[in-house]
C-alpha positions as CSV (number, residue, x, y, z in Angstrom):
1,X,-38.5,47.5,-25.6
2,X,-38.6,45.4,-28.8
3,X,-36.3,48.0,-30.5
4,X,-33.8,47.9,-27.6
5,X,-33.9,44.0,-27.6
6,X,-33.4,44.0,-31.4
7,X,-30.4,46.4,-31.1
8,X,-28.8,44.4,-28.3
9,X,-29.1,41.2,-30.4
10,X,-27.7,43.0,-33.4
11,X,-24.7,44.2,-31.5
12,X,-24.1,40.6,-30.1
13,X,-24.5,39.1,-33.5
14,X,-22.0,41.6,-35.0
15,X,-19.5,40.9,-32.3
16,X,-19.8,37.1,-32.8
17,X,-19.6,37.4,-36.5
18,X,-16.4,39.6,-36.3
19,X,-14.8,37.1,-34.0
20,X,-15.8,34.2,-36.3
21,X,-14.3,36.0,-39.3
22,X,-11.0,36.6,-37.6
23,X,-8.1,35.0,-39.4
24,X,-6.4,32.2,-37.5
25,X,-2.6,32.5,-36.9
26,X,-0.2,30.3,-38.8
27,X,1.0,27.2,-37.2
28,X,3.8,24.7,-38.0
29,X,7.2,25.0,-39.6
30,X,7.8,28.0,-41.8
31,X,10.5,29.0,-44.3
32,X,12.3,32.3,-44.2
33,X,12.7,33.9,-47.5
34,X,11.1,31.7,-50.1
35,X,8.2,29.2,-50.3
36,X,9.1,25.6,-49.7
37,X,6.5,22.9,-50.4
38,X,6.0,20.7,-47.4
39,X,6.2,23.5,-44.9
40,X,3.3,25.3,-43.4
41,X,4.0,28.7,-44.9
42,X,6.7,31.4,-45.2
43,X,7.5,35.0,-44.1
44,X,8.4,37.3,-47.0
45,X,10.1,40.5,-46.2
46,X,8.6,43.6,-47.7
47,X,10.6,46.8,-47.6
48,X,8.5,50.0,-47.3
49,X,10.8,51.6,-49.9
50,X,9.8,48.9,-52.4
51,X,6.1,49.2,-51.6
52,X,5.9,53.0,-51.9
53,X,8.9,54.0,-54.1
54,X,7.4,57.5,-54.5
55,X,4.9,59.4,-52.3
56,X,1.4,58.0,-52.6
57,X,2.3,55.7,-55.4
58,X,2.4,52.0,-54.4
59,X,3.9,49.0,-56.0
60,X,2.6,45.6,-54.7
61,X,4.4,43.4,-57.1
62,X,6.4,41.8,-54.3
63,X,3.2,41.1,-52.4
64,X,1.5,39.6,-55.4
65,X,4.6,37.5,-56.1
66,X,4.6,36.2,-52.5
67,X,0.9,35.2,-52.8
68,X,1.5,33.5,-56.1
69,X,3.3,30.8,-54.2
70,X,-0.1,29.6,-53.0
71,X,1.4,29.0,-49.6
72,X,0.2,30.8,-46.4
73,X,2.3,33.9,-45.6
74,X,3.0,36.3,-42.7
75,X,3.9,39.7,-44.3
76,X,6.9,41.6,-42.8
77,X,6.7,45.2,-43.8
78,X,10.0,46.7,-42.7
79,X,10.4,50.4,-41.9
80,X,13.5,51.9,-40.1
81,X,16.4,52.0,-42.5
82,X,14.1,50.4,-45.2
83,X,11.8,53.4,-45.3
84,X,11.6,55.2,-48.7
85,X,14.2,57.7,-49.7
86,X,11.5,60.3,-50.5
87,X,10.2,60.1,-46.9
88,X,13.7,60.3,-45.5
89,X,14.3,63.4,-47.7
90,X,11.1,65.0,-46.6
91,X,11.3,64.3,-42.8
92,X,15.0,64.2,-42.3
93,X,17.2,61.4,-41.1
94,X,19.6,60.2,-38.3
95,X,22.5,57.9,-38.8
96,X,22.5,54.3,-37.4
97,X,25.0,51.6,-37.7
98,X,24.3,47.9,-38.0
99,X,26.1,46.4,-35.0
100,X,26.9,43.2,-36.9
101,X,28.0,44.4,-40.3
102,X,29.1,47.9,-39.2
103,X,27.3,49.3,-42.2
104,X,26.2,53.0,-41.6
105,X,22.7,53.7,-42.8
106,X,19.9,56.3,-42.1
107,X,16.4,56.3,-40.8
108,X,13.7,58.8,-40.0
109,X,13.7,59.8,-36.3
110,X,10.1,59.0,-35.5
111,X,10.5,60.0,-31.9
112,X,11.1,63.7,-32.7
113,X,8.1,65.9,-31.9
114,X,8.6,67.8,-35.1
115,X,8.5,64.6,-37.2
116,X,6.2,62.2,-35.4
117,X,2.8,63.3,-36.7
118,X,3.9,63.3,-40.3
119,X,5.8,60.0,-40.0
120,X,2.8,58.1,-38.4
121,X,0.5,59.7,-41.0
122,X,2.6,58.3,-43.8
123,X,3.0,55.0,-42.1
124,X,-0.8,54.6,-41.6
125,X,-1.4,55.5,-45.2
126,X,1.0,52.8,-46.3
127,X,-0.8,50.2,-44.1
128,X,-4.2,51.3,-45.3
129,X,-3.0,51.0,-49.0
130,X,-1.7,47.4,-48.2
131,X,-5.0,46.5,-46.6
132,X,-6.9,47.8,-49.6
133,X,-4.8,45.7,-51.9
134,X,-4.8,42.4,-50.1
135,X,-8.0,42.8,-48.1
136,X,-8.6,40.6,-44.9
137,X,-10.3,37.7,-46.4
138,X,-7.5,36.0,-48.4
139,X,-6.8,32.7,-46.6
140,X,-3.2,32.8,-47.6
141,X,-2.4,36.0,-45.5
142,X,-2.0,34.9,-41.9
143,X,-0.3,37.7,-40.3
144,X,1.1,41.3,-40.5
145,X,4.3,42.2,-38.6
146,X,4.4,45.4,-36.6
147,X,7.7,47.1,-37.5
148,X,7.0,50.9,-37.6
149,X,9.5,51.6,-34.8
150,X,12.3,49.2,-36.0
151,X,15.8,50.5,-36.6
152,X,17.9,47.9,-38.5
153,X,16.2,44.7,-37.6
154,X,12.5,43.9,-37.3
155,X,12.7,43.7,-33.5
156,X,11.5,47.2,-32.5
157,X,13.2,47.1,-29.0
158,X,16.7,46.7,-30.6
159,X,18.1,50.1,-31.1
160,X,21.7,49.3,-32.2
161,X,23.0,51.1,-29.1
162,X,26.0,48.8,-28.9
163,X,27.3,51.0,-31.7
164,X,29.0,54.2,-30.5
165,X,28.0,55.8,-33.8
166,X,24.3,55.0,-33.3
167,X,24.4,56.2,-29.8
168,X,26.0,59.5,-30.7
169,X,23.6,60.2,-33.6
170,X,20.4,58.9,-32.2
171,X,20.7,60.4,-28.7
172,X,21.7,63.8,-30.2
173,X,18.5,63.7,-32.2
174,X,16.4,63.7,-29.1
175,X,15.8,60.0,-28.5
176,X,14.7,59.0,-25.1
177,X,13.2,55.8,-23.8
178,X,10.0,57.7,-22.8
179,X,9.5,59.1,-26.3
180,X,10.3,55.8,-28.0
181,X,7.9,53.9,-25.8
182,X,5.1,56.3,-26.6
183,X,5.9,55.7,-30.3
184,X,5.7,52.0,-29.7
185,X,2.2,52.4,-28.4
186,X,1.3,54.7,-31.3
187,X,2.3,52.0,-33.8
188,X,0.1,49.5,-32.1
189,X,-2.8,51.9,-32.2
190,X,-2.3,52.4,-36.0
191,X,-2.3,48.6,-36.6
192,X,-5.5,48.2,-34.4
193,X,-7.1,50.9,-36.5
194,X,-6.3,49.5,-39.9
195,X,-6.3,45.7,-39.3
196,X,-9.5,44.2,-38.0
197,X,-9.1,40.4,-38.7
198,X,-5.6,39.4,-39.6
199,X,-3.2,38.5,-36.7
200,X,-0.6,41.1,-35.8
201,X,3.0,40.0,-34.9
202,X,5.4,41.8,-32.7
203,X,9.0,40.6,-32.3
204,X,10.2,40.9,-28.8
205,X,13.6,41.3,-27.2
206,X,14.6,42.9,-23.9
207,X,14.1,46.7,-24.3
208,X,17.4,48.3,-25.1
209,X,18.2,51.8,-23.8
210,X,21.0,54.0,-22.7
211,X,21.6,55.1,-19.1
212,X,24.5,57.4,-18.6
213,X,27.3,56.0,-20.7
214,X,25.9,52.3,-20.4
215,X,23.7,50.3,-22.7
216,X,21.1,48.6,-20.7
217,X,18.5,45.8,-21.4
218,X,15.1,45.8,-19.7
219,X,13.4,42.4,-19.9
220,X,10.5,43.4,-17.6
221,X,9.2,45.9,-20.2
222,X,8.4,42.9,-22.3
223,X,5.8,41.8,-19.8
224,X,4.2,45.2,-19.8
225,X,4.2,45.6,-23.6
226,X,2.6,42.2,-24.1
227,X,-0.3,43.5,-22.0
228,X,-0.5,46.5,-24.3
229,X,-0.5,44.2,-27.3
230,X,-3.1,41.8,-26.0
231,X,-5.4,44.7,-24.9
232,X,-5.6,45.8,-28.5
233,X,-5.6,42.6,-30.5
234,X,-6.7,39.8,-28.1
235,X,-6.1,36.4,-29.5
236,X,-4.9,38.1,-32.8
237,X,-1.8,39.3,-31.0
238,X,1.1,36.9,-31.9
239,X,4.2,37.1,-29.7
240,X,7.4,36.7,-31.7
241,X,11.1,36.4,-31.1
242,X,13.9,36.1,-33.6
243,X,17.2,34.3,-34.0
244,X,16.9,31.6,-31.2
245,X,19.9,29.2,-31.2
246,X,21.4,26.5,-29.1
247,X,23.0,28.8,-26.6
248,X,19.6,30.3,-25.8
249,X,18.1,27.1,-24.5
250,X,17.4,27.5,-20.7
251,X,17.3,31.3,-20.8
252,X,13.6,31.2,-19.9
253,X,14.5,30.2,-16.4
254,X,16.0,33.7,-15.6
255,X,14.0,36.9,-15.0
256,X,17.0,38.7,-16.5
257,X,16.0,37.3,-19.9
258,X,13.1,38.3,-22.1
259,X,12.3,34.6,-22.5
260,X,11.1,34.3,-19.0
261,X,8.3,36.6,-20.0
262,X,7.6,34.9,-23.3
263,X,7.0,31.3,-22.1
264,X,3.5,30.1,-22.7
265,X,2.3,33.5,-24.0
266,X,0.7,32.1,-27.1
267,X,0.1,32.5,-29.8
268,X,3.9,32.3,-29.8
269,X,6.2,32.1,-32.7
270,X,10.1,31.9,-33.0
271,X,12.5,32.4,-35.8
272,X,15.7,30.5,-35.6
273,X,19.2,31.9,-36.1
274,X,20.8,31.4,-39.5
275,X,22.3,28.0,-40.3
276,X,25.8,29.1,-39.5
277,X,24.8,30.4,-36.1
278,X,22.3,27.8,-34.9
279,X,24.9,25.7,-33.0
280,X,27.2,26.6,-30.1
281,X,30.3,26.4,-32.3
282,X,28.7,28.8,-34.8
283,X,30.3,28.7,-38.3
284,X,32.8,26.1,-37.1
285,X,30.1,23.6,-36.4
286,X,29.7,20.6,-38.8
287,X,26.4,20.0,-40.5
288,X,25.7,17.2,-38.1
289,X,26.2,19.4,-35.2
290,X,24.0,22.1,-36.7
291,X,21.3,19.6,-37.3
292,X,21.4,18.4,-33.7
293,X,21.3,22.0,-32.5
294,X,18.3,22.8,-34.7
295,X,16.5,19.9,-33.3
296,X,17.2,21.0,-29.7
297,X,16.1,24.5,-30.5
298,X,12.8,23.4,-32.0
299,X,12.0,21.2,-29.2
300,X,12.8,24.0,-26.7
301,X,10.5,26.3,-28.7
302,X,7.7,23.7,-28.5
303,X,8.2,23.4,-24.7
304,X,8.0,27.2,-24.5
305,X,4.6,27.0,-26.1
306,X,5.4,27.9,-29.7
307,X,2.8,27.2,-32.4
308,X,5.2,28.1,-35.2
309,X,8.9,28.1,-35.8
310,X,10.8,29.6,-38.8
311,X,13.6,27.5,-40.1
312,X,17.0,28.7,-41.3
313,X,17.9,28.5,-45.0
314,X,20.1,25.5,-45.7
315,X,18.9,23.3,-42.9
316,X,18.9,19.6,-43.3
317,X,15.8,18.4,-41.5
318,X,14.3,15.2,-42.9
319,X,10.7,15.0,-44.2
320,X,9.9,12.7,-41.2
321,X,11.3,15.3,-38.7
322,X,9.3,18.1,-40.4
323,X,6.1,16.1,-40.2
324,X,6.7,15.3,-36.5
325,X,7.6,18.9,-35.5
326,X,4.7,20.3,-37.5
327,X,2.3,18.0,-35.6
328,X,3.6,19.1,-32.2
329,X,3.5,22.8,-33.1
330,X,0.0,22.6,-34.3
331,X,-1.1,21.0,-30.9
332,X,0.2,24.1,-29.0
């Protein structure tokens, strides 16, 4: 009886200790690609190709450089078209096209049954190596973004299917929504296996797929996937969304929008659109109009329950505004 009681207490103590040791998510206003004093932190992009330039040989100089800023960071490790060339050569590639720049690039078709096991093995080894290098006790590291199933952008549900070139090559390679969704879950499981304390971010959009000759968007899958994310990471799961802008305000009211399913699903984090896209008039907007749009967007994000907002480069927020917004975000 005493042994059983001791073991029960030990299990409870271990669980409480692990919970207490969990890293808190990053709150406040963040910068995009470089550290800016006065903000709460920043989100450096780390391309897998740079982290592992040759098989099994890692270069963490870019990670060390980011940490040298002494500001808290969330690390974005990008896969997709940013995977190493040696991996692409070894596993084969499929063509994809950036639907904004029209640039044609290549990526590993992780959904193929002949490729999947090897791809996820390499992806897990890369994550393990990153964890071994940075540990999980560094107070500056406040998040890891889950991007193993991304194509061109770090939002894994965006498949660039607006491009006929992408549709032709990706669908011909055997892509199906069923296979892709299974891969999305596989990626979550790898992150759960590797990362025990640091918050894990997933950037949501409505799930993009092809039905017949039509490109469709499924916002309801966001709700289902959030449950999958939460079941694996609990409060360490950070719900993210990128490129919010003035024209997005109010979209949360419609079930046809992913924002309907993101509201109050904290921890919640938003990235704003670039400075030339933040306002309704886009690049034709004046700096005054862009500033007004950015203020509206941040206030909308706060009302949605966001605890962090990433600012666009070149913004003209005042120190007073930054302080006020930071205070509001940290209250969420």
